[in-house]
N, C-alpha and C positions, 0 to 999 in steps of 0.2 A: 487551600482555604480551610483551615482545620477547625478553628475555634468558634464557629458560629453555627447554631442549630436553628434553621428557620423553615425547613421543608416539612409540610404536614406528614404525619405518620399515623398508622392505625391498621385495623384489620379490614379485609376486603379490598375493593378497588378504591384507592385514595386519590391517585393522580387521575383526574377525569378531564383535564384540559392540558394541552402541551404547555410546558413552562419554559420559555426562552430566557435563559439566565446569562446576561452579559456581565463578565467580570472585567472591571476597569481598574488599572493600577493608579492609585491616587494617594495623596498624603493623608486624607481623612477617610473615615469609614462610615458609610451610610448606604441606604438603598433608595431607589426611585422606581415607581411603576409608571408605565406609559399611560395608563388610564387615570393616574393621579399626578398630572404634570405639575411640577413646582413644589410638591410635597416631599420632604426628605424624612426617611424613617431611620432613626438612629437606634431604636430599640427593635431588635430582630424578632422578638416575640410578637410585636405588632406586624412585622412582615409576614409571619406565619398566619396570623389571623386575617390579614388582608388577602392572602392567597386563598384561604378557605372561603372568605366572604365573596371574593370575585368569582371563584368556581361555582358557588351556589347561586350567584346572581344570574348566571347564564344557563347552568345545567339543572338547577333545582337541588334540593337537599336529599333526593331519593335515588342516588347512584346514577343519575343521568350523565351523559358524556357530550362533549362538543369539540370540534376541531379548531375552534377559535383560540389562538394562543394567548397566554398571559405573558406580558413582557416585563421582566424585572432586570434592572441594572444595579449592580452592587459595586460600589467604589471602596477600595481598601488598599493599604500599602502591602498586604500579604498575598496578593493575587497577581496572576498574569493577565494580560489582555486576551481573554478567550471568550468563546460563546459556547455554553452548554445547553442542551435541550433535554428536559426530563419528560418522557413520554409515558402514556398509560400502558399497563401490562396487558398481555393478551387475555381476553376473556372468552370462554366458550359458551357459558350458559347465562342468559340475561337475568338480571335481578332488578327489583325496584322499577324505576321508570325507564330502564334501558330497553331499546328496541329489540325485536327478535333477531335482526341481523347485526347484533352488537359486534360479533367477531369480525365481520367484513368491514364494518365502519372503522374499527380500531386499526385493522390492517391497512386500510386506505390512508388513515391518518399517519400511521408510521411511515408508509412509503413516501409521503410528501417530504419527509426529512431525510430518511436514510438513503435515498437515491442520489443525493447531491455528492459530487465527486470530492469536494473539499471537506467531507464529513467523516470523522472516525466513528466507528460503531462499537459501543461497549455491549457485547452480547452477554447479558447477565443471566446466569442459571444457578439455581440452588444445588448444593452438593448432595442433598438427600432425596433427589429425584433422578429419573433416567435422563442422563445428559444427551443420549442419542436422539431423544424425542424433543429436544429443546426447540421451542418455537423461535426464540431469539436467534439461534444458530441457523435455523432453516431460512429465515428471512434474510439474515446476513449473507448466506450463501447465494441467494437469488440476486441480490443487488451488488454483491462483491464476489464474483466467482473466483477471482484470483487470490482472494484473502488478503489484499494489500491494505484494507481499511478496517479489518475486524480484529478486535482484541477480546478474548474470552475472559470473563470475570466470574469466578466461582464464589458463591456466598454460602452462609450457614454451615461452614466446615465444623463448627463446634457442636452442631446438632446431629451429627451422624451417629449411627449405632456404634456401640463399643465393639472394637475389633475390626472396624472398617475404616477406610480412609480413601482420599482422592489423590494419592501420591502419583499414580501413573498418569492421571489426567493433568495434574499440575506440571509434571515433567514433560508433558506434550508427547508421551509415548502412546497413550490410548486416545483415540479420537482426536488426532492432532490438528492444530490450526497453524497457519503460517506465522502469525505473531504470538502464538502460544496463549497460555492462561495465567491469570494472576488471582491468587486467593485472598479474600478479605473476610474479616469477622466484624459484623456490625453489632450495634447495641440491640438487645432484645427489647420487647415491649415492656418488660418489667423494668429494665434499665431506664427506658425513656420515661415511664411513669414515675420512677424514682429520681428523675432529674440527674441522671448520671452525667458527669462532665465529659465533654468530647476528648479532652486530653487524657482523662482517666481511661476512657474507652480505647484510645490509641495505645496507651501503655498496656492495657489488658490484651489487646490484639497482638502486640509485640511479644508479650510473655507467652501467649498461646503458641505461637509459631516456634519460639525458642525451646519450649518445654515439650512439644509433641514429638515423639520419636520418628514419625513419618515425615515431618516437615522441617525439623531443626536444621538439616543440611542445606535447605534452600530458604531459610528464614529471611535472608537478605533480599530475596526476590519475591517476597510475599508482603501483603499488607497494604493499607491505604496510602502510606507515604510512598511506597514503591510505585503504586499505580499512578500517583501524581507525577512522580519522576518520569515514568514511561510516557505519559501524556505530554509532559513538558518537552521530552526529547523528540516526540513525534512532531510537535509544533515546530521545533527547531529544524528538523529534517525538511518539513514542508516549506518553511521559509527559505532554507538553503536551496531547495530544488527550484523554487520559483524566482530566485534572485536574478538569474541571467535574463529571463524574459522581462522581468520588471525593470531591470537596468536598461535594456534596449528600448522599452517603451518610454521610460523617463528621458533617455537621451534624445529620442526622436521628438518628444514634446519640447525639450529644451532648445533644439536646433530650430524648430518651427517658430518659436517666439523670440529667438535671440536677436534677429535683425530689428524687430519692432521695439524690443526692450532697449536696444542700444540707443535709440532716440530718446528714451525716457530717463536714462541713467543720469544725465546732466541737465535734466529739464528744470527750467525756472519759469514759473507761470508769469511773473511780472517783468521779465526781461524785454525791454522795448525792441532790441535788435531781433530777438526771436519773433516777436509779433509782426514786425515789418517784413521779415523774410517769409513768414507764414502767409501774410496777406498777399505778397507778390506771387507766391507759389499757387495759392488758391485761385487768384484771378487768371493766372496763366493756364492753369489746369482747366478751369472752366471754359476759357476761350478755345482750347484745343479740343475738349470734349464736344462743345457745341458745333464746331466746324466738322468734326468727324461724324457726328450724328446727321448733319445735313448733307455733307459731300460723300460720306461713305468712308471705307477703308479703316473703320474703327477696329481696335484690338479686341473688343468684346462684341461679337456679332450675335444678335438675338435670333434664335432659330425657332421661336414659338409664335411671334407675331411681328407685323410690320411696325416700324418706329421711325421717327425723325424724317429724313429726306425721302425714304421709301413711301411713307404715307402721303407726303406732299406730292410726290410724283404720281401717285394713284389719284389724287384729287385733280391734278392737271389733265391726265389722259384717260380717266375713266369717269370720275364723278362729274367733272365739269361738262364733258360732252353729253353725258346723260341728262344733266340739268338743261342743257341747250335743247335737246331733242324733246324733252318733256314739254317745252313751249311750242312744239310743232302745231301748226294750224290744222284745223279740221277741214277736210276736203269740201264737204257740202257748204259749210259756213263760209269758206273762202270764195267759192264760186258765187254764192249769193251776194257777198260783199262786192265782188268784182262787177256783177251785173247791176247792182244798185249804183255803184260808182259811175259806170258807163252811162246809165240812164240819167243820173243827176247831172252829169257833165253836159249831155246833149239837151237836157231840159225838154222844151216843147218840140225841138227839132228832131228829125230822124237822122242819125249820124251815118255817114257813108264810110268813114275810116275809124280805125281803132284809136281812141284818144290816149296820148302819152300821160296825161294827168292821172288817169285811173291807175296806171302802172306805178307812178311815184307815190300816190296816196297809199296804195296797198303795201308797197315795200316799206315806207316809213313807219307804218303801223306795226309791221312785223319786226322791224329793227328795234323799235322801242321796247318790245317784249324781251329783248336780250339783256336789258339792264338788270333785271332781277337775278337770273342765274350768274351773271358776272359778279354782282355784289355778294351773292352767296358763296361763290368761289373764294373771294377775299376773306370772308368770315371763317371759312373752313381752314384756310392756310394759317390765319392768325391763331385759331384754336390749337393747331398742331405746333406752331412755333412756341406758344406759351407752355404747352405740355412738354416740349423738348427742353425748354429752360428749366422746368421743374425737375425733369429727369437728370439734367446735368448738375443741379445743385444738391442732389442727394449726397454727394461726396463731402459736402460742407456741413454735415449734420453735427460734427463736433464743435462748430462755431454757429450756433443758432441765430445770433444777431447778424452776423455777416451773411448767412444764407438768406435771411428775410430781407435784408437791405439790397442784396444783389438781385433777388427776384423782383423786388419792387422797381428798381432802377431799369432793368432790362424790359420788364413788362410795360412800364410807362413809356419807354421809347418805342416799343412795338405799337402801342395804342396811338402814339403821335404819328407814326408812319401810316397807320390805318387810314386816317383822314386823307393824307396826301395820295395814297394809293387809290382809294376810291374816287377821288377827284380825277385822277389820271384815267381811270377806267371809264368814268362818265364822259371824259373828254374824247376817248376813243369812239364811244357810241355817237356822240355829237358830231364827230368828224364823218362818220358813216352817213349820218342824216343830212349833212351839209351839202353833199354833192353825189348824184347818182352817176357813176362812171359807166355809161352804157357802151363805151369803147374798150372795155376790159377784154383781154384776149380770151378769157374763159366764158364771156357772156355770149349767148347764142344769137341775139338779135331778133328783129321782127320776122325776117324771112325764114330763119331756121326754126323759130318758134311755131310757125304755121305748119311746117312739115313734121315737126317732132311727134305730134300726137299720132299721125298716121303711121309713122315709122315704128313707134312703140307698139301700136296695136298689131302691126304685121309681125314684128319680132315675137310678140307674145303668142300670136296664133301659131307661128312656125315652131316655137319652142326653142330653148337654148340647147343646142347640140354640143356646144363646146364643154370642156371640162369645168365642172363647177368648183369654185374656190371654197375650201373649208374654212369657216370663220373660227370655230372653237370645238374642242372635244373635251369630255370630262364626265365624271360620275354625278348623277342626280337621282333622287328618290321620287318616284311617282306616289304621291301621298294620299290621293282620294280614292284608291281602289278599295272596295269593301272587303271585310274579313272573309266573307263567304267566297270571294273570288281570289283569295290569296293574300290580301292585305298589302300594305306598303312594301314596295320592292325597289331595289337599287339597280339602275341600268346604266349602260355606257351610251351617252348622247353625242351625236355629231350634228353640228349646226352649219348649214350652208346658206347662201343667199336665196335658195329656192325652197328648201324644206328642212325639217327637223326630224332626224331619224334616231332610233335607239336600238341597241343591241344587248344581247345577254351578257357579254363581257367585252373587254377592250381588244380582243382579237378581231372583232367586227365580222364574224363569220355567220352568226345566227341573228338576222334582223327581226326585231319584234314588230316594228311599225314605222311608217314614214308619213309625216304630217306636213303638208304644204303650208308655207308661212303667209300666203295671201290672206288678207282680211283678218289677220290675227293681231291681238293687242295684249298688253301686259297689265296686270293689276296685283296689288299686294294683298296677302291673305294673313289674317291674324293667326298665330300659332296656337295650338290647343293647350289646355291646362296642363296636361301631362307630357306635352311634346317639348323637346329642347331644340328642335330644328327651326330654321327660318324658311318661310314658304312664300312663293309667288305663283301666279296662275296665268295661263294662256287661255283666251276666249275668242270666239268669233264675233266680229262686229255685226254680222248679219243674223245673229241669234240662232246659229246652227250648232249642232253637236260637234265638239272638237275631236273627241276620241271615243269611239264606240257610242255608248249612250250617255256620255258625260258632256254636260254643257261647257265645262272648263277642265283643263288639265293642270292639277296642282303639282308643282315641282318643289322639292325641299333640298336645302343645303345645310351644312353644319354651322356655318357662320354667316353673319350679315355681309361680310366682305365678299364672300363667294356669290351671294345673291346680287350684290351691286355689279360684280364683274360679269356675271351672266347677263344682267340687264343691258350692260354696255355692249355686249356681243350681239344681243338680239336687236339693238338699235342699228348696228351695222347691217343686219339682215332685213331692215325695214319694218321690224316689229316694235311699235311705239307704245309707251305706257298710256293707260287710260287716264283721261283728265277728269277732275272732280265733277265738272258740270256737263259732261257729255250727255248723260241721260236726260237731264232737265232740258238741255237745249234741243235735244232730239224731239222730246214731247212738245216743246213750244213750237218747234218748226212744223210739226204735224198739225197743231191747233191753228197756226197762222196760215196754213195752206202754202207754205213756201215751196214744198216739194212739187205741188201741182203747178206752182208758178214757174219752177225751173223746167218742168217737163213741157210747159206751154210756151217756152221761149221760141222766138222766131229763129230760123236757121242762121241768119246773119249775126244776131246778138250772141248766139251760142258759139259761133266761130270766134268772135271777138273775146268772149270770156275764156275760151280755151287758149287763145294766143297769149293773153295777159297772164293766165295761170302758168303757162310754161315760162314766160319771161320772169315772173316773180320767183318761181322755183329755181331758175338758173341764177338770178342775182342773189337770192338768199343763200344759196350754196357758196357763193363767193364771199359774202359777208361772214357766214359762219366759219369758213376756212380761215379768213383773216383774223377773226376774233379768237378762234382756238389757237392760232399761232402767236398772237400778240399778248394775250392774257398771261401765260406763264412768264413771258419775257418781262412784262411790266411788273409783275409781282416779285420776280427774282431781283430785278434791279432796284425797285423802290423800297422793298421791305426786307427780303432775306439777306441780300448782299450788304445792304445798308446796316442791318442789325449786326452782321458779323464784323463790319468795319467799326461800328460803335463799340462793340465788346473789346476789340483789340486796342483801340486808340483812346477811348473816352471813359470806359467803365471805371478804371482805377482812379482817375481824377474825380469822378462823381462820388466814389466811395470815400475818398479823403475829405471831400467837401461836405459830406452828409452829417458828420459828427465826430465825437471823440474816438480815436483809434483804439484806446484801451477797452471802451465799451463794445466796440465792434468785434474785437478779437477775444471776447470773454468765452471761455470754454463752457460747454454744457456740463451739467452735473453728471450725466451719464458718461461723458468722456473722461472726466476726472476720476470717477469711480473705476472705469475700465483701466485707466493707467495705473492706479493703485493696485488693482487686482493682478494686472500683468506683472508688476514688479514683485508683488508677494508670491505669485506663482513661480516666477523666475528664481527667487531666493529659496523657495521651498523645494524646487526641483534640484537646485545645487546642493542643498543640505541633505536631501534624500539620497542623492548619488554618493555623497561623502559617507553617510551612514551605511549604505549598502557596501561600500568598499571596506569599511571597518568590520562589518558583520562577516563579510566573505573571507577576511583574513583571520578573524578571531573565533568564529563559530566552528565547533566540531560536530559533525553529523555522523550518525550511525548508518551502516548500510541496511538495505531491506533484507530481512531473513530470506533464506532460499525457500522455494516452493516445497510444500509437503503433500503427501498423498491424502487429500481430504475427500476422497470418493465416498467415504462412509456417510457423508451428508446426503449424497445422491441415493445411496443404497437404502438409507432409512426413510426415504420419502414414500410413505404409504398412505392409502386413502384415510380420510378422517374417520375416526371411530374404531380403527383397528390398532391393536398394539403391535409395536415393532417386534420381529422375531429375535431381536438382539437387545441387550441391555448393557449397562456399564457395571461390570463385575468389580469387586474389590480384590486387591492383591492377596488377602488372606483366604479368600474363598474362590480359588481358581477351579474352574470346571474343565474337565477333559474336552478335547476338541471333538465334539460329537455333532455330525451334520444334522440339520433340522429335518423333520419329516417332510416327505413329498406331499404336495396337495392331493387329497383324495385317498391317501393311504391310512391304514388303521394304526400304525405304530411307526416308530422311528426306523427308517431304513439305514442300515450301515453304509457309509460312503467310503471312498478311497481316502487314504491319508493325504494331507495337504502336500503340495509340492515342497521340495527341499528348501532350506533356509528359513530364517526367522523374519518376522515382519518388522516394520519401522520401530526403532527405539527399543527392541527387545520384547515387544508385545507378543503374546502367544500366537501361533499360526491359526488362521481362521478358515473354515471350510467355505466353499463357494455358495452363492445364493441359489436356492432351488429354482431350477428352470433357466438359470443364467448360462450363457455360452461360455465355454472354457477360455480362460485368459492365457495367452501365450507367455506372459511375463509372470505368471503365478497368480494366485487368488488375491482378491482385494483384502485389505486389512479389516475384516469384519469380526466383531466380537462373538465368541461362541455362546450358545445357550443350551440349556438342558432340556431334553424332551419331557413332556408331561409336567412341566413346572413353570410357574409364572416367572418372568425375568426378574432377577433380584434387583437390578440396577445398583444404585448406591443405597443400600437399605436404610430405612428410617425406623425409628422406634414405633412399634405398632401401637395404634390407639393414641398417639400423641401428636397433636397439631403443632405446627411451627408457631412460636409466639411472636416472631418478628413479622413486620409487615411484608407483604409480597413484593418481590423485587420487580422493577420495571424491566421488561425483557430487552430493550435496546435503546437506551438513551444515547443519541449520537453526540459526538464531540466535534464541533464545527471549528475548522481552522480558518 
């Protein structure tokens, strides 16, 4: 990109923000800034002014710096598709508004770019300074120790003292790099101020190399055009090296979408045959998915949560029994009702026998309470069915009208079956109320009822010596332990019919506590503001402490499903949930003197109450068992199986009758866009693979240069503020190989001659570094220096400052 001059130039630090320059090959020539979207700059003098203005806008006008890059994109037919980054030069002493740690800030800024593996580093160094102390080369060595990404660029060759040159450096004999050095001659500040044309500057650069006696033999490998050629070749090499991996990636992407694209190749949106086929496929797929979600054996099994039939099964066997037991009668209230019933039946007479009517009255009242949990069970199943329908129709997202209509039809059918199912459930309850079957084989009868209480008391007094059946085991967190006592802790709980025990871990070796379940009840506890766990509590109905000095034991689970499952397990152990009106009724009973009335009952009435109490308990166990068995069967027959049959046999007919098929099978805009994108991606991948094939056969790449001995970069790493003991001598002023003085000595101590042989590329032999261990392969290629004399380096004219702007030490070249 030769013929445009738009980068700011001047004395001091000019580049104060990274400039990310993207070159894009295009038919027209203009520039665009990211911060000026939509504005095209055709005058490149305006581009320069905009760069300066944008730099000052962020950093100020007094030499401040910023790591925020300026993004410039240049379109031109004369460029390759490359990204160049112009970085600030290394600064040691802060000036103007620069911070005291300016050196470290610039270094960190440079590292953000030069550490990228796909970045070529142009280590720019002036020829009239000591190359061995080049900051650009040192940083390049840090991030690219193998030298595979570093190209040395030597500037200001025309400003060297007369009689000196950088021939050995450019021939890569002195201070070698793996990719070598390229010399360039830029315009001076006087040329820039005089508006010297870039083409004229390139011609002058070419003339300089052809006419200089030290460089004329390598003029074809010097200059800005050759630097561009090298960068172009490195880009070619990089592309060639990455082609195999890129080809494999493109081929895998092509294979992954080929099957789906095959359906789109001959796709015609208005084809009626296609729409009919798609409709049949969608309905059939929906029926299969619905049945799999209900019956199981699905191809996609959810491992994170329950869904479909599993949730309905949980309703049948955990939630519904729990709701039944929640309606459990209160013992004192039941006994009071029984006593009132017996007295009201006898009226003014004193009864000699236990009346049957009291038993029937109490049983019917308890059976009627079952209606509410039964209806709630139906509602929960309906909710899960509708949710299952929505899950199954997710695959129909490409046809939104069809999905909406299908959900409406199936949901309407489920709601129609809801009424029929609830009527049947009410019929079951009415059947139970119609006739009390006291001849049932599980019913204890009057004679056994009178003996039951005495047997139970004897059994309780003797204790259960048999093996206790374990109802449930699992992890729970005791939530209400104070922070001073250790805070909430997780334990392994074991629930039996007699007690609740918890251990330190699931090996059940170290028991922490055992809590009898007698007189315990459950209540829900609201979780705290910062807590994500779900909590329930155990408390004693006799107002005693449950655990140590705690009135209730709060237990926490991760999910509400675990809480419900534990509650169902506690029901099996006889631990029932607290009812809302328990406290109020208890207080009312105390006020009304019911307890004193119960205690003042005559012995005969007390025996009758106990007998009917046992009869009611026995008969209600039979009713609950029957209802728990019939409810799932009724719901499965009247609702779930009926819905499956409806989807298989009648859903399609209902879809055809609901409206126009064309409207029903209209694709969503997202699906049409996705189809177009898939086709575009398919053709783009095919074209990319063809291009890669052409590049692979036509592109010529150059091999990586062999490694060179660049240990001089490590040898020259000295603390900041000290001059290196070596410098870059010129061929005309070669110094004899004199070893440097030892530290602490008053003069140069003569050392042994260097080991035999010459150093790399004919460079003079170099003595070893003071204090360094002897190298078995010979001394490193270190440049000799003269004692008691400042290192000459590549000498510059004394008292004359360089008129050209300071070079950026390492602008990377991003491939």
